[in-house]
C-alpha positions as CSV (number, residue, x, y, z in Angstrom):
1,X,-25.6,-7.2,13.6
2,X,-23.5,-8.0,16.6
3,X,-21.8,-5.5,18.9
4,X,-18.5,-7.0,17.8
5,X,-19.2,-6.4,14.2
6,X,-20.3,-2.8,14.9
7,X,-17.1,-2.2,16.9
8,X,-14.7,-3.8,14.3
9,X,-16.4,-2.5,11.1
10,X,-18.3,0.5,12.2
11,X,-16.0,2.3,14.7
12,X,-12.5,0.7,14.2
13,X,-12.2,2.0,10.6
14,X,-12.4,5.6,11.8
15,X,-9.9,5.0,14.6
16,X,-7.5,3.6,12.0
17,X,-8.0,6.5,9.6
18,X,-7.6,9.1,12.4
19,X,-4.3,7.5,13.7
20,X,-3.1,7.1,10.1
21,X,-3.5,10.7,9.2
22,X,-2.8,12.5,12.5
23,X,0.0,10.1,13.4
24,X,1.8,10.5,10.1
25,X,1.6,14.3,10.4
26,X,2.9,14.3,14.0
27,X,5.8,12.0,13.1
28,X,6.8,14.1,10.2
29,X,6.6,17.2,12.4
30,X,8.4,15.8,15.4
31,X,10.6,13.0,14.2
32,X,11.8,13.6,10.7
33,X,15.1,11.8,11.2
34,X,13.2,8.5,11.5
35,X,11.2,9.3,8.3
36,X,13.0,6.7,6.1
37,X,12.7,3.2,4.7
38,X,15.6,1.8,6.8
39,X,16.9,-0.2,3.9
40,X,19.2,-3.2,4.8
41,X,20.8,-3.2,1.4
42,X,24.2,-2.1,2.8
43,X,24.2,-5.1,5.1
44,X,23.7,-7.6,2.3
45,X,22.0,-7.2,-1.1
46,X,21.5,-10.8,-2.0
47,X,17.8,-11.6,-2.6
48,X,16.7,-8.0,-1.7
49,X,16.2,-7.0,-5.3
50,X,13.9,-9.9,-6.2
51,X,12.0,-9.7,-3.0
52,X,11.6,-5.9,-3.0
53,X,10.6,-5.6,-6.6
54,X,8.0,-8.4,-6.5
55,X,6.6,-7.0,-3.2
56,X,6.4,-3.4,-4.4
57,X,4.9,-4.2,-7.8
58,X,2.3,-6.6,-6.3
59,X,1.3,-4.4,-3.3
60,X,1.1,-1.2,-5.3
61,X,-1.2,-2.8,-7.9
62,X,-3.3,-4.2,-5.1
63,X,-3.5,-0.9,-3.2
64,X,-4.7,1.1,-6.3
65,X,-6.9,-1.8,-7.5
66,X,-8.6,-2.1,-4.1
67,X,-9.0,1.7,-3.9
68,X,-10.6,2.1,-7.3
69,X,-12.6,-1.1,-7.2
70,X,-14.0,-0.5,-3.7
71,X,-14.6,3.2,-3.8
72,X,-16.0,3.6,-7.3
73,X,-19.8,3.8,-7.3
74,X,-21.5,1.1,-9.3
75,X,-23.4,3.5,-11.5
76,X,-20.2,4.9,-13.0
77,X,-19.2,1.6,-14.6
78,X,-22.4,-0.5,-14.9
79,X,-22.9,0.6,-18.5
80,X,-19.5,-0.7,-19.5
81,X,-19.0,-3.8,-17.3
82,X,-21.3,-5.9,-15.2
83,X,-20.6,-6.6,-11.5
84,X,-19.9,-10.2,-12.2
85,X,-17.3,-9.5,-14.9
86,X,-15.7,-6.8,-12.7
87,X,-15.4,-9.4,-9.9
88,X,-13.9,-11.9,-12.3
89,X,-11.4,-9.3,-13.6
90,X,-10.5,-8.4,-10.0
91,X,-10.0,-12.1,-9.1
92,X,-7.6,-12.7,-12.0
93,X,-5.6,-9.5,-11.8
94,X,-5.6,-9.3,-8.0
95,X,-4.6,-13.0,-7.8
96,X,-1.6,-12.4,-10.0
97,X,-0.6,-9.3,-8.1
98,X,-1.2,-11.1,-4.8
99,X,1.0,-14.0,-5.8
100,X,3.8,-11.5,-6.8
101,X,3.4,-9.6,-3.5
102,X,3.2,-12.8,-1.4
103,X,6.4,-14.2,-3.1
104,X,8.2,-10.9,-2.5
105,X,7.2,-10.5,1.1
106,X,8.1,-14.2,1.8
107,X,11.6,-13.6,0.4
108,X,12.0,-10.4,2.4
109,X,10.8,-12.1,5.6
110,X,13.0,-15.1,5.1
111,X,16.0,-12.8,4.4
112,X,15.4,-10.8,7.6
113,X,15.0,-13.8,9.8
114,X,17.6,-16.1,8.4
115,X,20.4,-13.6,8.0
116,X,22.0,-12.9,11.4
117,X,23.4,-9.5,10.6
118,X,20.1,-8.3,9.2
119,X,18.1,-9.8,12.1
120,X,20.3,-8.2,14.7
121,X,19.9,-4.8,13.0
122,X,16.1,-5.1,12.6
123,X,13.6,-3.5,14.9
124,X,10.7,-5.3,16.3
125,X,8.4,-3.2,14.1
126,X,10.3,-4.3,10.9
127,X,9.7,-8.0,11.5
128,X,6.1,-7.4,12.9
129,X,5.2,-5.5,9.7
130,X,6.5,-8.2,7.4
131,X,4.6,-10.8,9.3
132,X,1.4,-8.7,9.2
133,X,1.8,-8.2,5.4
134,X,2.5,-11.9,4.8
135,X,-0.7,-12.9,6.7
136,X,-2.7,-10.1,4.9
137,X,-1.5,-11.2,1.4
138,X,-2.2,-14.9,2.3
139,X,-5.7,-14.0,3.4
140,X,-6.3,-12.0,0.3
141,X,-5.3,-15.0,-1.8
142,X,-7.6,-17.2,0.3
143,X,-10.6,-15.0,-0.6
144,X,-10.3,-15.9,-4.3
145,X,-11.8,-19.5,-4.0
146,X,-14.6,-18.0,-1.9
147,X,-15.3,-15.3,-4.5
148,X,-15.3,-18.0,-7.2
149,X,-18.3,-19.6,-5.6
150,X,-20.4,-16.4,-6.2
151,X,-19.5,-15.0,-9.6
152,X,-22.7,-12.8,-9.7
153,X,-20.8,-10.0,-8.1
154,X,-23.1,-9.8,-5.2
155,X,-20.5,-10.1,-2.4
156,X,-18.2,-7.7,-4.2
157,X,-21.0,-5.2,-4.3
158,X,-21.7,-5.5,-0.6
159,X,-18.0,-5.1,0.3
160,X,-17.7,-2.0,-2.0
161,X,-20.9,-0.6,-0.5
162,X,-19.5,-1.0,3.0
163,X,-16.3,0.9,2.0
164,X,-18.2,3.6,0.3
165,X,-20.5,4.2,3.2
166,X,-17.6,4.3,5.6
167,X,-15.7,6.9,3.7
168,X,-18.8,9.0,3.1
169,X,-20.0,8.7,6.8
170,X,-23.3,7.0,5.8
171,X,-25.2,4.7,8.1
172,X,-26.0,1.0,7.4
173,X,-22.4,0.0,6.4
174,X,-22.0,-2.8,8.9
175,X,-25.3,-4.5,7.9
176,X,-23.8,-5.1,4.4
177,X,-21.3,-7.5,5.9
178,X,-23.9,-9.7,7.6
179,X,-23.3,-12.6,5.2
180,X,-19.6,-12.1,4.6
181,X,-17.2,-15.0,5.4
182,X,-14.9,-14.7,8.3
183,X,-12.0,-14.8,5.8
184,X,-13.2,-11.6,4.2
185,X,-13.7,-10.0,7.6
186,X,-10.3,-10.9,8.9
187,X,-8.7,-9.7,5.7
188,X,-10.5,-6.4,6.1
189,X,-9.6,-6.1,9.8
190,X,-5.9,-6.7,9.1
191,X,-6.0,-4.2,6.2
192,X,-7.4,-1.5,8.5
193,X,-4.8,-2.5,11.1
194,X,-2.0,-1.8,8.6
195,X,-3.3,1.8,8.4
196,X,-3.3,1.9,12.2
197,X,0.4,0.9,12.6
198,X,1.5,2.9,9.5
199,X,2.8,6.0,11.3
200,X,4.9,3.9,13.7
201,X,6.7,1.9,11.1
202,X,8.9,2.3,8.1
203,X,5.8,2.5,6.0
204,X,5.8,6.3,6.3
205,X,8.3,6.4,3.4
206,X,5.2,5.7,1.2
207,X,4.3,9.4,1.7
208,X,7.7,10.3,0.3
209,X,6.9,8.2,-2.8
210,X,4.1,10.6,-3.7
211,X,6.6,13.4,-3.4
212,X,8.8,11.6,-5.8
213,X,6.1,11.6,-8.4
214,X,5.9,15.4,-8.0
215,X,9.6,15.6,-8.3
216,X,9.5,13.7,-11.6
217,X,6.8,16.0,-13.0
218,X,8.7,19.2,-12.0
219,X,9.7,21.7,-14.7
220,X,13.2,21.5,-16.1
221,X,15.8,23.5,-14.3
222,X,17.4,26.2,-16.3
223,X,21.2,26.0,-16.2
224,X,23.2,28.8,-17.7
225,X,26.7,28.4,-19.0
226,X,29.6,29.9,-17.0
227,X,31.5,30.8,-20.2
228,X,33.0,34.3,-19.9
229,X,32.3,36.7,-22.8
230,X,35.6,38.5,-23.7
231,X,35.9,41.7,-25.8
232,X,36.9,41.3,-29.4
233,X,40.7,40.7,-29.9
234,X,41.1,39.2,-26.4
235,X,41.9,35.6,-25.6
236,X,41.8,33.6,-22.5
237,X,45.1,33.6,-20.5
238,X,47.2,30.5,-21.1
239,X,48.8,28.7,-18.2
240,X,52.6,28.5,-18.4
């Protein structure tokens, strides 16, 4: 284990998680007027619908898929599916979602760079974020051929072991990445970096998305009629 690997995959994850959580809290507390997605739909809709839908569907599937796949201990599913079959399932489903997300972010990036009005109204962080996501999705797709060379599930188990040891503050996490390809490592590094820049970009509106789920599940609001009850024999006055 090199000192660089220890810094990038042993210390850097905790820096990213700390900035992600504390930075999001501070921004919500001190700068709520900037807590928004800064949609450019009013400037020009055009290809926004296709790009946004493909991107959100693909990325949301990948986020929850990575979270469940990486953080679920092996003993919870080993009686239902083998590590190799789980890896194959992840490659197929993740590949389809990755293609959808990559196509979506490509449309959004092209739209933001090629349209003069949108480009002039874009912040540096908007373009930087799209470029970062584009590279991250491209690297994710590039890991699929590498994973196909080892369908026994061994590499997937090592990556999942690293993630589980990091979130549970266990030692020996970095050693599990000793034989991982640089493509996997760069993909992991950029993934952590997205959490690092999260509080300083429009990505903070993701937190509001979880609030939307709570809003959908809220109890029905009771609305009473404003009809006035009149004594027997009385009618409502008529306008002349």
